[in-house]
PDB file of N, CA, C, O and CB in Angstrom:
ATOM      1  N   MET A   1     114.886 114.285 180.560  1.00  0.00           N
ATOM      2  CA  MET A   1     113.821 113.674 180.005  1.00  0.00           C
ATOM      3  C   MET A   1     114.255 112.674 178.834  1.00  0.00           C
ATOM      4  O   MET A   1     114.782 112.987 177.766  1.00  0.00           O
ATOM      5  CB  MET A   1     112.888 114.734 179.549  1.00  0.00           C
ATOM      6  N   PRO A   2     113.867 111.245 179.342  1.00  0.00           N
ATOM      7  CA  PRO A   2     114.097 110.290 178.091  1.00  0.00           C
ATOM      8  C   PRO A   2     113.994 110.639 176.633  1.00  0.00           C
ATOM      9  O   PRO A   2     113.231 111.532 176.263  1.00  0.00           O
ATOM     10  CB  PRO A   2     113.218 109.289 178.180  1.00  0.00           C
ATOM     11  N   THR A   3     114.559 110.125 176.000  1.00  0.00           N
ATOM     12  CA  THR A   3     114.467 110.546 174.409  1.00  0.00           C
ATOM     13  C   THR A   3     113.983 108.904 173.911  1.00  0.00           C
ATOM     14  O   THR A   3     114.359 107.823 174.366  1.00  0.00           O
ATOM     15  CB  THR A   3     116.321 111.253 173.568  1.00  0.00           C
ATOM     16  N   LEU A   4     113.176 109.157 172.994  1.00  0.00           N
ATOM     17  CA  LEU A   4     112.667 107.739 171.998  1.00  0.00           C
ATOM     18  C   LEU A   4     112.725 108.418 170.694  1.00  0.00           C
ATOM     19  O   LEU A   4     112.153 109.454 170.354  1.00  0.00           O
ATOM     20  CB  LEU A   4     110.876 106.986 172.290  1.00  0.00           C
ATOM     21  N   THR A   5     113.807 107.376 169.776  1.00  0.00           N
ATOM     22  CA  THR A   5     113.988 107.434 168.439  1.00  0.00           C
ATOM     23  C   THR A   5     113.166 106.644 167.524  1.00  0.00           C
ATOM     24  O   THR A   5     113.517 105.466 167.460  1.00  0.00           O
ATOM     25  CB  THR A   5     115.181 107.157 168.228  1.00  0.00           C
ATOM     26  N   VAL A   6     112.268 106.940 166.873  1.00  0.00           N
ATOM     27  CA  VAL A   6     111.465 105.830 165.918  1.00  0.00           C
ATOM     28  C   VAL A   6     111.933 105.855 164.438  1.00  0.00           C
ATOM     29  O   VAL A   6     111.878 106.873 163.748  1.00  0.00           O
ATOM     30  CB  VAL A   6     109.784 106.139 165.884  1.00  0.00           C
ATOM     31  N   ARG A   7     112.365 104.744 164.034  1.00  0.00           N
ATOM     32  CA  ARG A   7     113.034 104.787 162.776  1.00  0.00           C
ATOM     33  C   ARG A   7     111.783 104.070 161.582  1.00  0.00           C
ATOM     34  O   ARG A   7     110.689 103.682 161.993  1.00  0.00           O
ATOM     35  CB  ARG A   7     114.646 103.818 162.954  1.00  0.00           C
ATOM     36  N   ASP A   8     112.085 104.012 160.466  1.00  0.00           N
ATOM     37  CA  ASP A   8     111.435 103.569 159.624  1.00  0.00           C
ATOM     38  C   ASP A   8     109.766 103.964 159.505  1.00  0.00           C
ATOM     39  O   ASP A   8     108.891 103.189 159.118  1.00  0.00           O
ATOM     40  CB  ASP A   8     111.744 102.330 159.790  1.00  0.00           C
ATOM     41  N   LEU A   9     109.603 105.147 159.872  1.00  0.00           N
ATOM     42  CA  LEU A   9     108.060 105.686 159.702  1.00  0.00           C
ATOM     43  C   LEU A   9     107.715 105.834 158.181  1.00  0.00           C
ATOM     44  O   LEU A   9     108.401 106.444 157.361  1.00  0.00           O
ATOM     45  CB  LEU A   9     107.834 107.246 160.451  1.00  0.00           C
ATOM     46  N   ASP A  10     106.442 105.121 157.917  1.00  0.00           N
ATOM     47  CA  ASP A  10     106.079 105.470 156.436  1.00  0.00           C
ATOM     48  C   ASP A  10     105.754 106.711 156.291  1.00  0.00           C
ATOM     49  O   ASP A  10     105.320 107.500 157.129  1.00  0.00           O
ATOM     50  CB  ASP A  10     105.007 104.749 155.870  1.00  0.00           C
ATOM     51  N   ALA A  11     106.035 106.888 154.932  1.00  0.00           N
ATOM     52  CA  ALA A  11     105.766 108.504 154.350  1.00  0.00           C
ATOM     53  C   ALA A  11     104.391 109.013 154.727  1.00  0.00           C
ATOM     54  O   ALA A  11     104.202 110.161 155.130  1.00  0.00           O
ATOM     55  CB  ALA A  11     105.829 108.622 152.602  1.00  0.00           C
ATOM     56  N   LEU A  12     103.293 107.964 154.553  1.00  0.00           N
ATOM     57  CA  LEU A  12     102.099 108.264 155.078  1.00  0.00           C
ATOM     58  C   LEU A  12     101.723 108.819 156.377  1.00  0.00           C
ATOM     59  O   LEU A  12     100.877 109.706 156.494  1.00  0.00           O
ATOM     60  CB  LEU A  12     101.568 107.344 154.994  1.00  0.00           C
ATOM     61  N   ILE A  13     102.450 108.216 157.489  1.00  0.00           N
ATOM     62  CA  ILE A  13     102.536 108.405 158.423  1.00  0.00           C
ATOM     63  C   ILE A  13     103.020 109.717 159.104  1.00  0.00           C
ATOM     64  O   ILE A  13     102.545 110.367 160.035  1.00  0.00           O
ATOM     65  CB  ILE A  13     102.963 107.573 158.572  1.00  0.00           C
ATOM     66  N   MET A  14     104.280 109.914 158.220  1.00  0.00           N
ATOM     67  CA  MET A  14     104.799 111.496 158.372  1.00  0.00           C
ATOM     68  C   MET A  14     104.123 112.805 157.963  1.00  0.00           C
ATOM     69  O   MET A  14     104.096 113.945 158.428  1.00  0.00           O
ATOM     70  CB  MET A  14     105.953 111.624 157.660  1.00  0.00           C
ATOM     71  N   ASP A  15     103.502 112.084 156.735  1.00  0.00           N
ATOM     72  CA  ASP A  15     102.434 113.086 156.154  1.00  0.00           C
ATOM     73  C   ASP A  15     101.397 113.540 157.025  1.00  0.00           C
ATOM     74  O   ASP A  15     101.092 114.718 157.213  1.00  0.00           O
ATOM     75  CB  ASP A  15     101.725 112.516 155.031  1.00  0.00           C
ATOM     76  N   GLY A  16     100.869 112.517 157.550  1.00  0.00           N
ATOM     77  CA  GLY A  16      99.535 112.883 158.863  1.00  0.00           C
ATOM     78  C   GLY A  16      99.788 113.343 159.739  1.00  0.00           C
ATOM     79  O   GLY A  16      98.989 114.161 160.194  1.00  0.00           O
ATOM     80  N   LEU A  17     101.235 113.025 160.568  1.00  0.00           N
ATOM     81  CA  LEU A  17     101.755 113.718 161.582  1.00  0.00           C
ATOM     82  C   LEU A  17     101.862 115.199 161.313  1.00  0.00           C
ATOM     83  O   LEU A  17     101.506 116.014 162.165  1.00  0.00           O
ATOM     84  CB  LEU A  17     102.977 113.166 161.896  1.00  0.00           C
ATOM     85  N   ARG A  18     102.396 115.594 160.019  1.00  0.00           N
ATOM     86  CA  ARG A  18     102.837 116.878 159.643  1.00  0.00           C
ATOM     87  C   ARG A  18     101.220 117.698 159.574  1.00  0.00           C
ATOM     88  O   ARG A  18     101.126 118.850 159.997  1.00  0.00           O
ATOM     89  CB  ARG A  18     103.834 116.792 158.047  1.00  0.00           C
ATOM     90  N   VAL A  19     100.318 117.155 159.149  1.00  0.00           N
ATOM     91  CA  VAL A  19      99.063 117.713 158.999  1.00  0.00           C
ATOM     92  C   VAL A  19      98.362 117.903 160.215  1.00  0.00           C
ATOM     93  O   VAL A  19      97.634 118.875 160.414  1.00  0.00           O
ATOM     94  CB  VAL A  19      98.318 116.979 158.167  1.00  0.00           C
ATOM     95  N   LEU A  20      98.591 116.876 161.137  1.00  0.00           N
ATOM     96  CA  LEU A  20      97.860 116.928 162.479  1.00  0.00           C
ATOM     97  C   LEU A  20      98.620 118.061 163.341  1.00  0.00           C
ATOM     98  O   LEU A  20      97.957 118.738 164.127  1.00  0.00           O
ATOM     99  CB  LEU A  20      97.895 115.383 163.280  1.00  0.00           C
ATOM    100  N   ALA A  21      99.939 118.263 163.206  1.00  0.00           N
ATOM    101  CA  ALA A  21     100.723 119.506 163.750  1.00  0.00           C
ATOM    102  C   ALA A  21     100.286 120.591 163.241  1.00  0.00           C
ATOM    103  O   ALA A  21      99.923 121.468 164.025  1.00  0.00           O
ATOM    104  CB  ALA A  21     102.116 119.531 163.522  1.00  0.00           C
ATOM    105  N   ARG A  22     100.216 120.788 162.040  1.00  0.00           N
ATOM    106  CA  ARG A  22      99.866 122.066 161.511  1.00  0.00           C
ATOM    107  C   ARG A  22      98.412 122.675 161.934  1.00  0.00           C
ATOM    108  O   ARG A  22      98.116 123.852 162.140  1.00  0.00           O
ATOM    109  CB  ARG A  22      99.950 121.929 160.022  1.00  0.00           C
ATOM    110  N   GLY A  23      97.550 121.436 162.004  1.00  0.00           N
ATOM    111  CA  GLY A  23      96.231 121.916 162.433  1.00  0.00           C
ATOM    112  C   GLY A  23      96.118 122.198 164.022  1.00  0.00           C
ATOM    113  O   GLY A  23      95.284 122.961 164.509  1.00  0.00           O
ATOM    114  N   ALA A  24      96.969 121.552 164.673  1.00  0.00           N
ATOM    115  CA  ALA A  24      96.897 122.141 166.211  1.00  0.00           C
ATOM    116  C   ALA A  24      98.209 123.134 166.332  1.00  0.00           C
ATOM    117  O   ALA A  24      98.781 123.276 167.413  1.00  0.00           O
ATOM    118  CB  ALA A  24      96.997 120.756 167.512  1.00  0.00           C
ATOM    119  N   ASP A  25      98.584 123.724 165.287  1.00  0.00           N
ATOM    120  CA  ASP A  25      99.682 124.705 165.449  1.00  0.00           C
ATOM    121  C   ASP A  25     100.585 124.400 166.377  1.00  0.00           C
ATOM    122  O   ASP A  25     100.802 125.131 167.343  1.00  0.00           O
ATOM    123  CB  ASP A  25      99.258 125.937 165.750  1.00  0.00           C
ATOM    124  N   SER A  26     101.146 123.365 166.176  1.00  0.00           N
ATOM    125  CA  SER A  26     102.144 122.869 166.983  1.00  0.00           C
ATOM    126  C   SER A  26     103.573 122.293 166.288  1.00  0.00           C
ATOM    127  O   SER A  26     103.725 122.354 165.068  1.00  0.00           O
ATOM    128  CB  SER A  26     101.465 121.823 167.738  1.00  0.00           C
ATOM    129  N   SER A  27     104.363 121.860 166.968  1.00  0.00           N
ATOM    130  CA  SER A  27     105.445 121.053 165.988  1.00  0.00           C
ATOM    131  C   SER A  27     105.199 119.792 165.796  1.00  0.00           C
ATOM    132  O   SER A  27     104.285 119.362 166.500  1.00  0.00           O
ATOM    133  CB  SER A  27     106.822 121.014 166.445  1.00  0.00           C
ATOM    134  N   MET A  28     105.836 118.821 164.882  1.00  0.00           N
ATOM    135  CA  MET A  28     105.410 117.519 164.724  1.00  0.00           C
ATOM    136  C   MET A  28     105.975 116.837 165.876  1.00  0.00           C
ATOM    137  O   MET A  28     105.300 115.843 166.146  1.00  0.00           O
ATOM    138  CB  MET A  28     105.800 116.914 163.414  1.00  0.00           C
ATOM    139  N   GLU A  29     107.041 117.018 166.716  1.00  0.00           N
ATOM    140  CA  GLU A  29     107.419 116.436 167.859  1.00  0.00           C
ATOM    141  C   GLU A  29     106.286 116.713 169.042  1.00  0.00           C
ATOM    142  O   GLU A  29     105.880 115.766 169.716  1.00  0.00           O
ATOM    143  CB  GLU A  29     108.832 116.969 168.193  1.00  0.00           C
ATOM    144  N   ALA A  30     105.887 117.817 169.218  1.00  0.00           N
ATOM    145  CA  ALA A  30     104.736 117.883 170.177  1.00  0.00           C
ATOM    146  C   ALA A  30     103.648 117.133 170.045  1.00  0.00           C
ATOM    147  O   ALA A  30     103.141 116.504 170.973  1.00  0.00           O
ATOM    148  CB  ALA A  30     104.255 119.023 170.249  1.00  0.00           C
ATOM    149  N   GLU A  31     103.082 117.168 168.469  1.00  0.00           N
ATOM    150  CA  GLU A  31     101.889 116.473 168.007  1.00  0.00           C
ATOM    151  C   GLU A  31     102.287 114.886 168.445  1.00  0.00           C
ATOM    152  O   GLU A  31     101.445 114.243 169.071  1.00  0.00           O
ATOM    153  CB  GLU A  31     101.601 116.739 166.244  1.00  0.00           C
ATOM    154  N   ALA A  32     103.626 114.252 168.093  1.00  0.00           N
ATOM    155  CA  ALA A  32     103.716 112.727 168.495  1.00  0.00           C
ATOM    156  C   ALA A  32     103.601 112.575 169.887  1.00  0.00           C
ATOM    157  O   ALA A  32     102.986 111.625 170.372  1.00  0.00           O
ATOM    158  CB  ALA A  32     105.032 112.043 168.080  1.00  0.00           C
ATOM    159  N   ARG A  33     104.233 113.576 170.673  1.00  0.00           N
ATOM    160  CA  ARG A  33     104.129 113.391 172.129  1.00  0.00           C
ATOM    161  C   ARG A  33     102.872 113.060 172.717  1.00  0.00           C
ATOM    162  O   ARG A  33     102.573 112.164 173.507  1.00  0.00           O
ATOM    163  CB  ARG A  33     104.533 114.496 172.754  1.00  0.00           C
ATOM    164  N   THR A  34     101.966 114.260 171.997  1.00  0.00           N
ATOM    165  CA  THR A  34     100.380 113.997 172.483  1.00  0.00           C
ATOM    166  C   THR A  34      99.848 112.868 172.117  1.00  0.00           C
ATOM    167  O   THR A  34      99.192 112.261 172.964  1.00  0.00           O
ATOM    168  CB  THR A  34      99.392 114.947 171.996  1.00  0.00           C
ATOM    169  N   ILE A  35      99.984 112.336 170.850  1.00  0.00           N
ATOM    170  CA  ILE A  35      99.588 111.266 170.473  1.00  0.00           C
ATOM    171  C   ILE A  35     100.071 109.800 171.112  1.00  0.00           C
ATOM    172  O   ILE A  35      99.372 108.788 171.169  1.00  0.00           O
ATOM    173  CB  ILE A  35      99.823 111.410 169.276  1.00  0.00           C
ATOM    174  N   LEU A  36     101.247 109.924 171.510  1.00  0.00           N
ATOM    175  CA  LEU A  36     101.672 109.028 172.319  1.00  0.00           C
ATOM    176  C   LEU A  36     101.190 108.569 173.699  1.00  0.00           C
ATOM    177  O   LEU A  36     101.048 107.415 174.102  1.00  0.00           O
ATOM    178  CB  LEU A  36     102.678 109.336 172.397  1.00  0.00           C
ATOM    179  N   ARG A  37     100.935 109.919 174.437  1.00  0.00           N
ATOM    180  CA  ARG A  37     100.562 110.040 175.558  1.00  0.00           C
ATOM    181  C   ARG A  37      99.022 109.584 175.548  1.00  0.00           C
ATOM    182  O   ARG A  37      98.632 108.759 176.375  1.00  0.00           O
ATOM    183  CB  ARG A  37     100.884 111.364 175.991  1.00  0.00           C
ATOM    184  N   ASP A  38      98.274 110.063 174.724  1.00  0.00           N
ATOM    185  CA  ASP A  38      97.130 109.594 174.600  1.00  0.00           C
ATOM    186  C   ASP A  38      96.702 108.374 174.578  1.00  0.00           C
ATOM    187  O   ASP A  38      95.870 107.854 175.322  1.00  0.00           O
ATOM    188  CB  ASP A  38      96.794 109.971 173.844  1.00  0.00           C
ATOM    189  N   GLY A  39      97.528 107.728 173.347  1.00  0.00           N
ATOM    190  CA  GLY A  39      97.227 106.425 172.972  1.00  0.00           C
ATOM    191  C   GLY A  39      97.688 105.643 174.279  1.00  0.00           C
ATOM    192  O   GLY A  39      96.877 104.813 174.689  1.00  0.00           O
ATOM    193  N   VAL A  40      98.774 105.775 174.931  1.00  0.00           N
ATOM    194  CA  VAL A  40      99.294 104.898 176.133  1.00  0.00           C
ATOM    195  C   VAL A  40      98.030 105.033 177.039  1.00  0.00           C
ATOM    196  O   VAL A  40      97.272 104.098 177.297  1.00  0.00           O
ATOM    197  CB  VAL A  40     100.830 105.485 176.931  1.00  0.00           C
ATOM    198  N   ALA A  41      97.905 106.240 177.464  1.00  0.00           N
ATOM    199  CA  ALA A  41      96.697 106.215 178.409  1.00  0.00           C
ATOM    200  C   ALA A  41      95.497 105.391 178.374  1.00  0.00           C
ATOM    201  O   ALA A  41      94.970 104.774 179.300  1.00  0.00           O
ATOM    202  CB  ALA A  41      96.205 107.333 178.401  1.00  0.00           C
ATOM    203  N   ARG A  42      95.100 105.496 176.968  1.00  0.00           N
ATOM    204  CA  ARG A  42      93.760 104.774 176.688  1.00  0.00           C
ATOM    205  C   ARG A  42      94.286 103.206 176.588  1.00  0.00           C
ATOM    206  O   ARG A  42      93.552 102.336 177.056  1.00  0.00           O
ATOM    207  CB  ARG A  42      92.929 105.376 175.137  1.00  0.00           C
ATOM    208  N   ARG A  43      95.304 102.906 176.101  1.00  0.00           N
ATOM    209  CA  ARG A  43      95.654 101.327 176.217  1.00  0.00           C
ATOM    210  C   ARG A  43      95.838 101.041 177.707  1.00  0.00           C
ATOM    211  O   ARG A  43      95.552  99.879 177.996  1.00  0.00           O
ATOM    212  CB  ARG A  43      97.104 100.877 175.366  1.00  0.00           C
ATOM    213  N   LEU A  44      96.218 101.758 178.665  1.00  0.00           N
ATOM    214  CA  LEU A  44      96.372 101.571 180.103  1.00  0.00           C
ATOM    215  C   LEU A  44      94.808 101.380 180.576  1.00  0.00           C
ATOM    216  O   LEU A  44      94.435 100.437 181.273  1.00  0.00           O
ATOM    217  CB  LEU A  44      97.196 102.921 180.853  1.00  0.00           C
ATOM    218  N   ARG A  45      94.104 102.244 180.172  1.00  0.00           N
ATOM    219  CA  ARG A  45      92.745 102.136 180.944  1.00  0.00           C
ATOM    220  C   ARG A  45      91.996 100.898 180.271  1.00  0.00           C
ATOM    221  O   ARG A  45      91.205 100.170 180.872  1.00  0.00           O
ATOM    222  CB  ARG A  45      91.778 103.614 180.813  1.00  0.00           C
ATOM    223  N   TRP A  46      92.313 100.788 179.121  1.00  0.00           N
ATOM    224  CA  TRP A  46      91.522  99.639 178.275  1.00  0.00           C
ATOM    225  C   TRP A  46      91.908  98.175 179.093  1.00  0.00           C
ATOM    226  O   TRP A  46      91.057  97.375 179.481  1.00  0.00           O
ATOM    227  CB  TRP A  46      92.133  99.592 176.418  1.00  0.00           C
ATOM    228  N   GLU A  47      93.193  98.036 179.240  1.00  0.00           N
ATOM    229  CA  GLU A  47      93.783  96.702 179.664  1.00  0.00           C
ATOM    230  C   GLU A  47      93.632  96.296 181.147  1.00  0.00           C
ATOM    231  O   GLU A  47      93.880  95.204 181.658  1.00  0.00           O
ATOM    232  CB  GLU A  47      95.254  96.711 179.361  1.00  0.00           C
ATOM    233  N   SER A  48      93.070  97.664 181.837  1.00  0.00           N
ATOM    234  CA  SER A  48      92.971  97.259 183.190  1.00  0.00           C
ATOM    235  C   SER A  48      91.438  97.190 183.618  1.00  0.00           C
ATOM    236  O   SER A  48      91.145  97.106 184.811  1.00  0.00           O
ATOM    237  CB  SER A  48      93.790  98.249 184.085  1.00  0.00           C
ATOM    238  N   ALA A  49      90.330  97.232 182.481  1.00  0.00           N
ATOM    239  CA  ALA A  49      89.059  97.146 182.555  1.00  0.00           C
ATOM    240  C   ALA A  49      88.731  96.211 183.197  1.00  0.00           C
ATOM    241  O   ALA A  49      89.466  95.226 183.117  1.00  0.00           O
ATOM    242  CB  ALA A  49      88.506  97.142 181.573  1.00  0.00           C
ATOM    243  N   THR A  50      87.897  96.155 183.806  1.00  0.00           N
ATOM    244  CA  THR A  50      87.111  94.990 184.677  1.00  0.00           C
ATOM    245  C   THR A  50      86.153  94.349 183.660  1.00  0.00           C
ATOM    246  O   THR A  50      86.130  94.823 182.524  1.00  0.00           O
ATOM    247  CB  THR A  50      86.167  95.627 186.080  1.00  0.00           C
ATOM    248  N   LEU A  51      85.371  93.323 183.968  1.00  0.00           N
ATOM    249  CA  LEU A  51      84.021  92.980 183.308  1.00  0.00           C
ATOM    250  C   LEU A  51      83.206  93.924 183.641  1.00  0.00           C
ATOM    251  O   LEU A  51      82.712  94.522 182.686  1.00  0.00           O
ATOM    252  CB  LEU A  51      83.397  91.698 183.659  1.00  0.00           C
ATOM    253  N   ALA A  52      82.863  94.300 184.794  1.00  0.00           N
ATOM    254  CA  ALA A  52      82.008  95.414 185.384  1.00  0.00           C
ATOM    255  C   ALA A  52      82.081  96.473 184.621  1.00  0.00           C
ATOM    256  O   ALA A  52      81.021  97.076 184.456  1.00  0.00           O
ATOM    257  CB  ALA A  52      82.342  95.828 186.708  1.00  0.00           C
ATOM    258  N   ASP A  53      83.217  96.967 183.997  1.00  0.00           N
ATOM    259  CA  ASP A  53      83.544  98.295 183.373  1.00  0.00           C
ATOM    260  C   ASP A  53      83.013  97.831 181.874  1.00  0.00           C
ATOM    261  O   ASP A  53      82.654  98.765 181.158  1.00  0.00           O
ATOM    262  CB  ASP A  53      85.345  98.822 183.507  1.00  0.00           C
ATOM    263  N   LEU A  54      82.932  96.650 181.380  1.00  0.00           N
ATOM    264  CA  LEU A  54      82.351  96.379 180.043  1.00  0.00           C
ATOM    265  C   LEU A  54      81.036  95.793 179.947  1.00  0.00           C
ATOM    266  O   LEU A  54      80.685  95.164 178.949  1.00  0.00           O
ATOM    267  CB  LEU A  54      83.173  95.550 179.344  1.00  0.00           C
ATOM    268  N   SER A  55      80.171  96.010 181.124  1.00  0.00           N
ATOM    269  CA  SER A  55      78.905  95.194 181.406  1.00  0.00           C
ATOM    270  C   SER A  55      77.707  96.288 180.900  1.00  0.00           C
ATOM    271  O   SER A  55      76.770  96.506 181.668  1.00  0.00           O
ATOM    272  CB  SER A  55      78.772  94.710 183.216  1.00  0.00           C
ATOM    273  N   GLY A  56      77.759  96.862 179.785  1.00  0.00           N
ATOM    274  CA  GLY A  56      76.577  97.322 179.547  1.00  0.00           C
ATOM    275  C   GLY A  56      76.359  98.873 179.592  1.00  0.00           C
ATOM    276  O   GLY A  56      77.198  99.529 180.208  1.00  0.00           O
ATOM    277  N   PRO A  57      75.245  99.557 178.959  1.00  0.00           N
ATOM    278  CA  PRO A  57      75.400 100.864 179.083  1.00  0.00           C
ATOM    279  C   PRO A  57      75.095 101.261 180.558  1.00  0.00           C
ATOM    280  O   PRO A  57      74.597 100.454 181.343  1.00  0.00           O
ATOM    281  CB  PRO A  57      74.557 101.546 178.088  1.00  0.00           C
ATOM    282  N   PRO A  58      75.416 102.543 180.903  1.00  0.00           N
ATOM    283  CA  PRO A  58      76.157 103.339 179.983  1.00  0.00           C
ATOM    284  C   PRO A  58      77.693 103.420 179.847  1.00  0.00           C
ATOM    285  O   PRO A  58      78.327 104.140 179.076  1.00  0.00           O
ATOM    286  CB  PRO A  58      75.767 104.512 180.212  1.00  0.00           C
ATOM    287  N   SER A  59      78.124 102.607 180.679  1.00  0.00           N
ATOM    288  CA  SER A  59      79.585 102.457 180.720  1.00  0.00           C
ATOM    289  C   SER A  59      80.075 101.890 179.416  1.00  0.00           C
ATOM    290  O   SER A  59      81.027 102.415 178.839  1.00  0.00           O
ATOM    291  CB  SER A  59      80.022 101.556 181.889  1.00  0.00           C
ATOM    292  N   LEU A  60      79.434 100.796 178.915  1.00  0.00           N
ATOM    293  CA  LEU A  60      80.113 100.347 177.608  1.00  0.00           C
ATOM    294  C   LEU A  60      80.111 101.423 176.581  1.00  0.00           C
ATOM    295  O   LEU A  60      81.123 101.458 175.881  1.00  0.00           O
ATOM    296  CB  LEU A  60      79.413  99.101 176.995  1.00  0.00           C
ATOM    297  N   TYR A  61      79.075 102.418 176.314  1.00  0.00           N
ATOM    298  CA  TYR A  61      79.298 103.314 175.617  1.00  0.00           C
ATOM    299  C   TYR A  61      80.350 104.417 175.727  1.00  0.00           C
ATOM    300  O   TYR A  61      80.771 104.990 174.723  1.00  0.00           O
ATOM    301  CB  TYR A  61      78.350 103.668 175.567  1.00  0.00           C
ATOM    302  N   ASP A  62      80.836 104.752 177.158  1.00  0.00           N
ATOM    303  CA  ASP A  62      81.764 105.571 177.414  1.00  0.00           C
ATOM    304  C   ASP A  62      82.884 105.330 177.481  1.00  0.00           C
ATOM    305  O   ASP A  62      83.654 106.255 177.740  1.00  0.00           O
ATOM    306  CB  ASP A  62      81.617 106.035 178.189  1.00  0.00           C
ATOM    307  N   LEU A  63      83.434 103.889 177.254  1.00  0.00           N
ATOM    308  CA  LEU A  63      84.850 103.144 177.318  1.00  0.00           C
ATOM    309  C   LEU A  63      85.446 103.669 176.152  1.00  0.00           C
ATOM    310  O   LEU A  63      84.868 103.690 175.065  1.00  0.00           O
ATOM    311  CB  LEU A  63      84.847 101.454 177.294  1.00  0.00           C
ATOM    312  N   GLU A  64      86.634 104.109 176.359  1.00  0.00           N
ATOM    313  CA  GLU A  64      87.511 104.065 175.002  1.00  0.00           C
ATOM    314  C   GLU A  64      88.581 103.042 174.920  1.00  0.00           C
ATOM    315  O   GLU A  64      89.476 102.806 175.731  1.00  0.00           O
ATOM    316  CB  GLU A  64      88.237 105.396 174.771  1.00  0.00           C
ATOM    317  N   THR A  65      88.352 102.559 173.937  1.00  0.00           N
ATOM    318  CA  THR A  65      89.388 101.327 173.647  1.00  0.00           C
ATOM    319  C   THR A  65      90.538 101.933 173.005  1.00  0.00           C
ATOM    320  O   THR A  65      90.516 103.132 172.726  1.00  0.00           O
ATOM    321  CB  THR A  65      88.791 100.108 172.637  1.00  0.00           C
ATOM    322  N   PRO A  66      91.628 101.140 172.727  1.00  0.00           N
ATOM    323  CA  PRO A  66      92.835 101.633 172.062  1.00  0.00           C
ATOM    324  C   PRO A  66      92.429 101.917 170.658  1.00  0.00           C
ATOM    325  O   PRO A  66      93.214 102.582 169.982  1.00  0.00           O
ATOM    326  CB  PRO A  66      94.034 100.614 172.126  1.00  0.00           C
ATOM    327  N   PHE A  67      91.328 101.514 170.129  1.00  0.00           N
ATOM    328  CA  PHE A  67      91.275 101.446 168.774  1.00  0.00           C
ATOM    329  C   PHE A  67      90.005 102.713 168.527  1.00  0.00           C
ATOM    330  O   PHE A  67      90.145 103.502 167.592  1.00  0.00           O
ATOM    331  CB  PHE A  67      90.920  99.727 168.228  1.00  0.00           C
ATOM    332  N   VAL A  68      88.964 102.791 169.319  1.00  0.00           N
ATOM    333  CA  VAL A  68      87.834 103.544 169.092  1.00  0.00           C
ATOM    334  C   VAL A  68      87.637 104.624 170.338  1.00  0.00           C
ATOM    335  O   VAL A  68      87.661 104.314 171.529  1.00  0.00           O
ATOM    336  CB  VAL A  68      86.610 102.542 168.913  1.00  0.00           C
ATOM    337  N   ARG A  69      87.457 105.826 169.859  1.00  0.00           N
ATOM    338  CA  ARG A  69      87.195 106.785 170.927  1.00  0.00           C
ATOM    339  C   ARG A  69      85.714 107.028 170.570  1.00  0.00           C
ATOM    340  O   ARG A  69      85.287 106.907 169.422  1.00  0.00           O
ATOM    341  CB  ARG A  69      88.198 108.175 170.935  1.00  0.00           C
ATOM    342  N   SER A  70      84.787 107.461 171.876  1.00  0.00           N
ATOM    343  CA  SER A  70      83.695 107.568 171.606  1.00  0.00           C
ATOM    344  C   SER A  70      83.413 108.665 170.664  1.00  0.00           C
ATOM    345  O   SER A  70      82.544 108.524 169.803  1.00  0.00           O
ATOM    346  CB  SER A  70      83.114 107.592 172.643  1.00  0.00           C
ATOM    347  N   GLN A  71      84.147 109.829 170.784  1.00  0.00           N
ATOM    348  CA  GLN A  71      83.820 110.761 169.685  1.00  0.00           C
ATOM    349  C   GLN A  71      84.126 110.858 168.138  1.00  0.00           C
ATOM    350  O   GLN A  71      83.697 111.690 167.337  1.00  0.00           O
ATOM    351  CB  GLN A  71      84.246 111.729 170.082  1.00  0.00           C
ATOM    352  N   ASP A  72      85.084 109.666 167.898  1.00  0.00           N
ATOM    353  CA  ASP A  72      85.272 109.527 166.509  1.00  0.00           C
ATOM    354  C   ASP A  72      84.192 109.035 165.509  1.00  0.00           C
ATOM    355  O   ASP A  72      83.329 108.183 165.724  1.00  0.00           O
ATOM    356  CB  ASP A  72      86.281 108.730 166.403  1.00  0.00           C
ATOM    357  N   LEU A  73      84.401 109.707 164.429  1.00  0.00           N
ATOM    358  CA  LEU A  73      83.353 109.252 163.322  1.00  0.00           C
ATOM    359  C   LEU A  73      84.175 108.342 162.429  1.00  0.00           C
ATOM    360  O   LEU A  73      85.381 108.491 162.236  1.00  0.00           O
ATOM    361  CB  LEU A  73      82.662 110.561 162.402  1.00  0.00           C
ATOM    362  N   PRO A  74      83.473 107.454 161.936  1.00  0.00           N
ATOM    363  CA  PRO A  74      84.040 106.302 160.856  1.00  0.00           C
ATOM    364  C   PRO A  74      84.725 107.034 159.843  1.00  0.00           C
ATOM    365  O   PRO A  74      84.201 107.962 159.227  1.00  0.00           O
ATOM    366  CB  PRO A  74      82.851 105.350 160.089  1.00  0.00           C
ATOM    367  N   ARG A  75      85.949 106.608 159.654  1.00  0.00           N
ATOM    368  CA  ARG A  75      86.775 107.044 158.456  1.00  0.00           C
ATOM    369  C   ARG A  75      87.213 106.035 157.822  1.00  0.00           C
ATOM    370  O   ARG A  75      87.113 104.878 158.233  1.00  0.00           O
ATOM    371  CB  ARG A  75      87.874 107.838 158.715  1.00  0.00           C
ATOM    372  N   GLU A  76      87.886 106.472 156.470  1.00  0.00           N
ATOM    373  CA  GLU A  76      88.938 105.712 156.000  1.00  0.00           C
ATOM    374  C   GLU A  76      90.229 105.650 156.406  1.00  0.00           C
ATOM    375  O   GLU A  76      90.669 106.770 156.664  1.00  0.00           O
ATOM    376  CB  GLU A  76      89.035 105.916 154.980  1.00  0.00           C
ATOM    377  N   VAL A  77      91.107 104.649 156.581  1.00  0.00           N
ATOM    378  CA  VAL A  77      92.361 104.862 157.000  1.00  0.00           C
ATOM    379  C   VAL A  77      93.429 104.599 155.916  1.00  0.00           C
ATOM    380  O   VAL A  77      93.364 103.571 155.242  1.00  0.00           O
ATOM    381  CB  VAL A  77      92.567 104.073 158.149  1.00  0.00           C
ATOM    382  N   GLY A  78      94.571 105.655 155.705  1.00  0.00           N
ATOM    383  CA  GLY A  78      95.447 105.513 154.068  1.00  0.00           C
ATOM    384  C   GLY A  78      96.358 104.542 154.433  1.00  0.00           C
ATOM    385  O   GLY A  78      97.155 104.327 153.520  1.00  0.00           O
ATOM    386  N   PHE A  79      96.587 103.717 155.649  1.00  0.00           N
ATOM    387  CA  PHE A  79      98.021 102.983 156.095  1.00  0.00           C
ATOM    388  C   PHE A  79      97.940 101.352 155.097  1.00  0.00           C
ATOM    389  O   PHE A  79      98.855 100.533 155.178  1.00  0.00           O
ATOM    390  CB  PHE A  79      98.028 102.635 158.285  1.00  0.00           C
TER     391      PHE A  79
END
C-alpha cells in the first residue's frame, strides 16, 4: 500500500487529530486516513456535480461540499 508523509503540520492540527482519534477510539494514523478518505470523496462528488445537481431543493440541501456537510453545525475553527 502506498505511503504519504505530511510534514510541517501545525500543532493545532496535530492536537485536533489526537482528540478526534481518542474520541473515535482509534489511532491518529487511522483517523487521518478516515479524514483523507472522506475529504477526497466529498471533493470528487462536488467537482463532478452538474448544474442539475445544484438546482434547488431537495438536492441542494442534500449536497455535501468540500467545506460543509449537511449534518455539521456552525462552529469556531482554531486554525
